C-alpha positions in Angstrom: 76.7 118.7 106.4 79.1 119.6 103.5 81.3 122.6 104.0 79.6 124.6 101.3 76.2 123.8 102.7 77.4 125.2 106.0 79.0 128.2 104.2 75.6 129.0 102.6 74.0 129.1 106.1 76.9 131.2 107.6 76.9 133.7 104.7 73.1 133.9 105.1 73.6 135.1 108.6 76.4 137.5 107.5 74.0 139.0 105.0 71.3 139.3 107.6 73.6 141.2 109.9 74.7 143.5 107.0 71.1 144.0 105.9 70.0 144.8 109.4 72.6 147.5 109.8 71.8 148.9 106.4 68.1 149.0 107.4 69.0 151.2 110.3 71.0 153.5 108.0 68.0 153.7 105.7 65.7 154.6 108.7 67.9 157.6 109.3 68.4 158.5 105.7 65.6 157.2 103.4 66.7 159.2 100.4 69.3 156.9 98.7 68.0 154.6 96.0 71.3 152.6 96.1 70.8 151.9 99.8 67.2 150.6 99.2 68.4 148.4 96.4 71.3 147.0 98.5 68.9 146.5 101.5 66.3 144.5 99.4 68.9 142.4 97.6 71.0 141.6 100.7 67.8 140.5 102.4 66.2 138.5 99.6 69.2 137.1 97.7 71.6 137.3 100.6 69.8 136.2 103.7 66.7 134.3 102.4 68.1 132.6 99.3 71.4 131.6 100.9 69.6 130.0 103.8 67.3 128.2 101.4 70.2 127.0 99.4 72.2 125.7 102.4 69.3 124.0 104.0 67.8 122.8 100.7 71.0 121.1 99.6 71.1 119.2 102.9 67.5 118.3 103.4 65.7 118.0 100.0 67.7 115.0 98.6 67.3 113.2 102.0 63.6 113.7 101.9 63.5 111.6 98.8 66.1 109.1 100.2 68.7 110.1 97.6 72.1 111.7 97.4 72.9 114.9 95.7 73.5 114.1 92.1 76.3 116.6 91.4 77.9 117.6 94.8 80.8 119.4 93.0 78.4 122.0 91.6 77.5 123.2 95.1 80.9 125.0 95.3 80.4 126.6 91.9 77.0 127.7 93.0 78.3 129.1 96.3 80.9 131.3 94.7 78.8 132.4 91.8 75.9 133.4 94.0 78.0 135.2 96.6 80.3 137.1 94.2 77.5 138.1 91.9 75.4 139.4 94.8 78.2 141.5 96.1 78.8 142.7 92.5 75.2 143.6 92.0 75.1 145.6 95.2 78.4 147.4 94.6 77.9 148.1 90.8 74.2 149.0 90.9 74.6 152.8 90.6 78.2 152.7 89.2 78.4 150.5 86.1 75.3 149.3 84.3 77.0 146.6 82.2 78.7 145.1 85.3 75.5 145.1 87.3 73.7 143.3 84.4 76.5 140.7 84.2 76.2 140.1 87.9 72.4 139.8 87.6 72.8 137.2 84.9 75.3 135.2 87.0 72.9 135.4 90.0 70.1 133.9 87.8 72.5 131.2 86.6 73.5 130.3 90.1 69.8 129.9 91.1 69.3 127.6 88.1 72.3 125.6 89.3 70.5 125.0 92.6 67.2 124.1 90.9 68.8 121.8 88.5 71.1 120.1 91.0 68.5 119.6 93.7 65.5 119.1 91.4 67.2 116.5 89.3 68.6 114.7 92.4 65.1 114.4 93.7 63.3 113.6 90.4 65.8 111.3 88.5 66.7 107.9 89.8 69.9 108.2 91.9 73.4 107.2 91.0 73.7 105.9 94.6 71.0 105.4 97.2 71.3 106.5 100.8 72.1 103.3 102.9 68.8 103.7 104.9 66.8 103.4 101.6 68.6 100.2 100.6 67.9 98.5 104.0 64.3 99.6 103.9 63.9 97.9 100.5 65.3 94.7 102.0 62.7 94.8 104.8 65.0 96.2 107.6 64.2 99.1 109.8 65.4 102.4 108.3 68.5 103.9 110.0 68.6 107.6 111.0 69.5 109.9 108.2 70.7 112.7 110.4 74.3 112.5 111.5 75.6 114.5 114.4 
């Protein structure tokens, strides 16, 4: 698994922990709108989306027997999605223009994922995974999971 794929999964767990603590704070003080916004976004864009990104980058191209078309974009996506999420949460009630810019970057980072993984699965690959080549030659497929 690539380092940024692992980083997405690790950050997902960090956001889950932060979100869980924030959920406890909200349980004691349900008044703050900023806390609710932070809780929802850390859960959905932090925990859930980051986990999907990390696992999706690793699994989805393999399901189609292909490699990721633009692996260099995974790093751009990682930094864009993490920095914009933190920016959204911090700037929500402080600076409207900054929050809006971070929201746009967050949407752009999701589009990076959809484009990179989607096109890797749908468009014929630059390079096939070795197991797919052997299968076409009539050999038994090798395991795609490396430990």
